[in-house]
N, C-alpha and C positions, 0 to 999 in steps of 0.2 A: 785641239781637234776643230774648234770652230774657224780657225782661220784656214783650215784645208779644207772644209767644206765652203767656204766663202770662196776660196779660189777655185774650187773647181766649178761651182755655180757660175761664176764670172767668166771662167773660160768656154763652157758650155754655151753660154750667151751669146760670148764674143763669136764663137765659130757658128752660131746660128746666124747673128748679124751679116757675117761677111759671105754667106750663101744667099744673102739679099732676103731675108724673111723680117718681116717686120717685128717689132717688139712692142709691146703696149702696157701700162701698167696705170690701173684705176680707170681706164677709156682714154688714156693720152698717149699718146705716141711716146716712146721712151729708147732707153739703149740699156747695154749688159751693164755700165757703173751703175745708173738709178737704180736700176732692178734691185741688184745685188746687194746696195745700201739699204733700200726697204726692206728687204727681207730679212737682212741682218741686222739693222739698228733698232729696227722694231720688233722686237722679240716676241712679243706677246700676241702679235698681229699674226695670221696665217695667211696666206697666198695660196689659190687655186690657179692652176695652169689652165688655160684654155687654149687647146691647137685646131687653127683655122684651117681647114683643107680646099683648095680648088681643085677640082677634075682630077683628085688622088694625089696632089702637090700641097705640100704645105705652105702656106703665105704668110701667116702671122702665129704669133705666141703671145697670149693673153694672160696677165696677171692680176687676178681680181682677189680684194681683200675679202674673206670670209665673215661673214657677219652673223652670229649666233641670233636666233630668233626668239 
């Protein structure tokens, strides 16, 4: 099940990249491979997606680790 979810995330992010949308991980420019690895290798960490739009067009997709307070 985890392998299927991992592949689905990778394919989703790869398609986003191919559309020219920039991917970010923890404030650094990234790519579909690094983000997929971060999400699935560090299973105890949770990441929040932040969609950045400019005039109604998706320009960036950011993944930031959720830190508990």
